[in-house]
C-alpha positions in Angstrom: 162.9 109.0 -10.2 159.4 108.2 -11.4 156.6 108.9 -9.0 154.6 105.8 -7.6 151.5 105.4 -5.5 150.2 102.7 -3.2 146.5 103.1 -2.6 144.7 101.1 0.0 140.9 100.2 0.2 140.6 102.2 3.4 141.4 105.4 1.4 145.0 105.7 2.5 147.5 106.7 -0.3 151.3 106.4 0.0 153.4 108.4 -2.5 157.0 107.2 -3.3 159.4 106.6 -5.9 159.2 103.7 -8.5 161.6 100.9 -9.0 161.3 97.6 -10.9 158.9 97.5 -13.8 156.6 100.3 -14.9 152.9 99.5 -14.6 150.1 98.8 -12.1 149.2 95.8 -10.1 146.4 95.0 -7.6 146.3 92.6 -4.7 146.0 92.1 -1.0 148.5 94.3 0.8 150.6 92.3 3.5 153.8 92.7 5.4 156.7 90.4 6.1 159.4 90.8 8.7 162.7 89.2 7.6 165.9 91.2 7.4 167.0 89.2 4.3 165.4 86.9 1.8 163.6 89.5 -0.4 164.3 87.4 -3.6 162.8 84.3 -1.9 159.8 86.4 -0.9 159.4 87.7 -4.4 159.4 84.3 -6.0 157.4 82.3 -3.4 154.2 81.2 -5.1 152.4 81.6 -1.7 152.5 85.3 -2.3 150.4 85.1 -5.5 147.8 87.8 -5.4 149.6 89.9 -2.9 151.5 93.2 -2.7 154.3 92.7 0.0 155.7 95.3 2.2 159.2 94.5 3.7 159.3 95.9 7.4 163.2 95.8 7.2 164.1 99.3 5.9 167.0 98.5 3.5 166.3 96.1 0.6 168.4 95.0 -2.3 171.9 95.4 -0.9 173.1 92.0 -1.7 171.4 91.7 -5.1 169.9 88.5 -6.6 171.1 85.2 -7.9 169.7 82.1 -9.7 170.1 79.8 -6.7 167.9 81.9 -4.3 164.9 81.8 -6.6 162.0 79.8 -5.3 160.2 79.6 -8.6 160.9 80.4 -12.2 159.2 83.7 -12.0 158.2 86.5 -9.5 154.8 85.7 -7.9 154.2 88.9 -5.9 152.0 91.5 -7.5 154.1 94.4 -6.2 156.9 95.2 -3.7 157.0 97.9 -1.0 160.2 99.1 0.7 161.5 101.9 2.7 164.8 102.3 0.8 165.9 100.3 -2.3 169.6 99.7 -3.0 170.2 99.8 -6.7 174.0 98.8 -6.5 174.3 95.5 -4.7 177.5 94.5 -2.9 177.9 90.7 -2.7 180.2 88.0 -4.2 176.9 86.1 -4.9 175.2 88.9 -6.8 174.2 88.3 -10.4 172.2 91.5 -10.8 170.1 94.0 -8.9 166.8 93.4 -7.3 165.1 96.2 -9.3 166.3 94.9 -12.6 165.1 91.4 -11.5 161.5 92.8 -10.8 161.7 94.7 -14.2 162.4 91.6 -16.2 159.5 89.9 -14.5 157.1 92.8 -15.1 156.5 93.6 -11.4 156.5 97.2 -10.0 157.9 98.4 -6.7 157.7 101.5 -4.6 160.3 102.8 -2.3 160.5 105.9 0.0 157.3 105.5 1.9 156.9 105.0 5.7 156.8 101.2 5.9 156.4 101.3 9.7 153.2 103.4 9.4 151.9 101.0 6.7 152.7 97.9 8.9 151.0 99.5 11.9 147.9 100.1 9.7 147.8 96.6 8.5 148.3 95.2 12.1 145.5 97.5 13.4 143.0 97.4 10.6 144.0 94.1 8.9 145.3 93.3 5.5 143.2 94.8 2.7 143.1 95.2 -1.0 145.4 97.8 -2.7 146.8 99.0 -6.0 150.5 99.8 -6.6 150.9 102.1 -9.7 153.8 103.8 -11.4 151.7 105.2 -14.1 148.6 106.8 -12.4 148.2 110.5 -12.0 144.9 110.4 -9.9 145.4 108.7 -6.6 141.7 109.1 -5.7 140.8 107.0 -8.7 143.2 104.4 -7.5 141.4 104.2 -4.1 138.1 103.8 -5.7 139.3 100.9 -7.7 141.1 99.4 -4.7 137.7 99.5 -2.8 136.2 97.5 -5.6 138.7 94.6 -5.4 137.7 91.3 -3.8 139.2 90.3 -0.5 141.4 87.2 -0.2 138.6 85.0 1.3 137.0 82.8 -1.3 139.8 83.2 -3.8 141.2 80.0 -5.4 144.7 81.0 -6.4 146.1 77.5 -6.6 144.4 76.5 -9.9 146.9 77.0 -12.6 149.9 76.2 -10.5 151.9 73.0 -10.6 152.7 70.7 -13.5 150.0 69.3 -15.8 151.8 65.9 -15.8 154.0 64.3 -13.2 157.7 65.6 -13.2 160.7 64.1 -11.5 162.6 66.8 -9.5 166.4 66.8 -9.5 167.5 70.4 -9.6 170.8 71.0 -7.8 170.9 72.9 -4.4 174.5 74.1 -4.7 175.7 71.7 -1.9 177.0 68.9 -4.1 175.3 65.6 -5.2 172.1 64.5 -3.4 172.4 61.3 -1.4 171.0 58.1 -2.8 167.2 58.1 -2.8 165.8 55.7 -0.1 162.2 56.5 -0.5 159.7 57.8 -3.3 157.6 60.8 -2.5 154.8 62.2 -4.6 154.6 66.0 -3.8 151.5 68.0 -4.5 152.5 71.2 -6.0 149.9 73.8 -4.6 152.4 76.7 -5.1 155.6 74.9 -3.9 158.9 76.5 -3.1 161.9 74.9 -4.8 163.7 74.8 -1.5 161.2 72.3 -0.2 161.9 69.9 -3.0 165.6 70.4 -2.4 165.2 69.4 1.2 163.2 66.4 0.4 166.0 65.3 -2.0 168.6 66.1 0.6 166.6 63.9 3.1 166.9 60.9 0.7 163.8 61.1 -1.3 163.1 60.5 -5.0 160.5 63.2 -5.7 157.7 63.2 -8.3 155.8 66.5 -8.5 152.1 66.6 -9.4 149.6 69.3 -9.9 146.7 70.2 -7.6 144.1 68.5 -9.8 145.8 65.1 -9.4 143.4 62.4 -8.1 144.2 60.0 -5.3 144.1 57.2 -7.8 146.7 58.8 -10.0 148.9 59.3 -7.0 148.7 55.7 -6.0 149.5 54.5 -9.5 152.8 56.2 -9.0 153.4 53.8 -6.0 154.9 56.4 -3.6 156.2 55.6 -0.1 154.6 58.9 1.1 152.7 61.9 0.0 153.7 65.6 0.6 151.4 68.6 0.5 153.0 71.8 -0.3 152.6 75.5 0.7 150.6 77.7 -1.6 148.5 80.9 -2.0 144.9 81.9 -1.3 142.0 80.5 0.7 142.2 76.8 1.5 138.4 76.5 1.5 138.2 77.7 -2.1 140.7 75.2 -3.6 138.5 72.7 -5.6 138.6 69.0 -5.0 142.0 68.6 -3.3 140.8 68.0 0.2 138.5 65.1 -1.0 141.5 63.5 -2.8 143.8 63.9 0.3 141.1 62.3 2.5 141.3 59.2 0.2 145.1 59.1 0.7 145.1 59.4 4.4 144.5 55.6 5.0 146.8 54.7 2.2 150.2 56.4 2.7 152.2 58.5 5.2 151.4 62.2 4.6 153.3 65.3 5.5 151.9 68.7 4.9 153.1 72.4 5.3 151.4 75.7 5.2 148.5 75.5 2.7 149.1 71.7 2.8 148.5 71.7 6.6 145.2 73.6 6.1 144.1 71.2 3.2 144.9 68.2 5.4 142.9 69.6 8.3 139.9 70.3 5.9 140.3 66.7 4.6 139.6 65.6 8.2 136.5 67.8 8.3 138.0 70.8 10.1 137.3 74.5 9.4 139.8 77.2 8.4 139.6 80.9 8.9 141.2 84.1 7.8 143.6 85.8 10.3 143.5 89.5 10.7 147.0 90.2 9.3 148.6 86.8 8.9 152.0 85.5 9.9 154.9 86.4 7.5 158.4 86.5 8.5 161.4 84.3 9.8 161.0 84.9 13.6 157.7 83.3 14.7 158.0 81.3 18.0 156.3 78.0 17.8 156.1 75.5 20.6 156.1 71.7 20.2 153.5 70.4 22.6 155.0 67.0 22.9 158.6 68.0 23.7 158.1 71.5 25.1 160.7 72.8 22.7 160.3 76.2 21.2 161.3 76.6 17.6 161.9 80.0 15.8 160.2 79.5 12.5 159.4 81.0 9.0 155.9 81.7 8.2 153.9 82.9 5.2 150.1 82.4 5.6 146.9 84.4 6.0 144.6 81.5 7.1 144.7 79.2 10.0 143.1 75.9 11.2 140.3 76.1 13.8 141.6 73.5 16.4 138.1 73.2 17.9 136.8 71.8 14.7 139.3 69.0 14.5 138.0 65.4 15.1 138.9 63.4 18.1 141.5 61.3 16.2 143.6 64.4 15.2 145.5 66.3 17.7 147.2 69.7 17.8 151.0 69.3 18.0 152.3 72.8 17.7 151.1 76.3 18.8 152.2 79.8 17.9 153.4 81.5 21.1 152.4 85.0 19.8 148.7 84.3 19.3 148.1 80.6 20.3 146.9 79.7 16.8 147.3 76.0 15.6 150.7 75.4 14.1 150.7 71.6 13.7 148.5 68.5 13.8 148.9 64.8 13.7 146.6 61.8 13.4 146.6 59.7 16.6 146.8 56.4 14.8 148.1 57.1 11.3 151.5 58.4 10.1 150.0 61.6 9.0 151.1 65.1 10.2 151.5 68.7 9.2 152.8 72.1 10.3 151.7 75.5 9.5 155.1 77.0 9.2 158.0 76.3 6.7 160.7 73.9 7.8 162.7 74.4 4.7 163.2 78.0 6.0 164.5 79.7 2.9 165.2 82.3 4.1 165.1 81.8 7.8 166.3 79.6 10.8 166.8 75.9 10.6 165.1 74.9 13.8 162.4 72.7 12.1 164.4 70.8 9.5 163.9 67.7 11.7 160.5 67.4 10.3 161.8 66.1 7.0 163.6 63.3 8.9 160.4 62.6 10.8 158.7 62.2 7.5 161.4 59.7 6.4 161.0 57.6 9.5 157.2 57.6 8.9 157.7 56.1 5.5 160.2 53.5 6.7 157.8 51.9 9.2 
């Protein structure tokens, strides 16, 4: 096996074995907790600019397949696992995860102590790092990792999404979609395909637009509602989108998730801030303050909304039970709401899929 290194900006170096592509990638080193869903993680555009450590120790055992991809390419900068399985065993497998990363030019490292890495990131916080399968001088990797910028201030949304509006109708493997009852314009800020499938399954015709689309251009498409997607990077660094969303708030029902939730909050004048190590995984407990119901939810974010900065006409609707951070908000008068987590849950539990129906009802008023 080829030797590989993961070098962190704090001077720590992990030595392991390479899998996936040969090469070197840099990014913010983060961890995520699911036992399954590694292909969805790898292809989630929200992980753009990040090297991802899987806390579950055995990765690759069921392979990969076309239906589980959340985008047309792998978006993570690198993949870190305790033990990689090169020979998958599943009736759905169309190939191995390592070959999948290799085709997309993304390196991986296995055989390191991922528990120690996770504890470091929880204690110190996420930090820049370099994953290399070609370096022979770990000290030089550390020096370069220390020179990398942090995630704060990085606009990683620009360049994502279509240049012109696109109608979405890709199958979800569950048979024909129901007839469309409402038309939604979805801002693609780094959107997972599963979200679009859930909107179609809920009865929406979906037009996907890029992050530079203006409010006037959205309204010319005559939607019944507007959706704001997940995405990578610092919400404060995405140019122009909050201003356009602010113009749409009075015009159409709006539903946002993850980065879209943060953008919506900023459209109302609220602040966002970076979390120490973020929320990533499929087991985050969130409480709905209106019903008292606790949902187990899927997360992938490194920033959060400051609830103290929300205006009086916007209320917090959900909180994270681990750290009490804001997980949802709603306008008191307008049909506008958002959540920090992923109700499409691919991979993950389905506790929050009711939110798509809530969006449908908001558009039917």
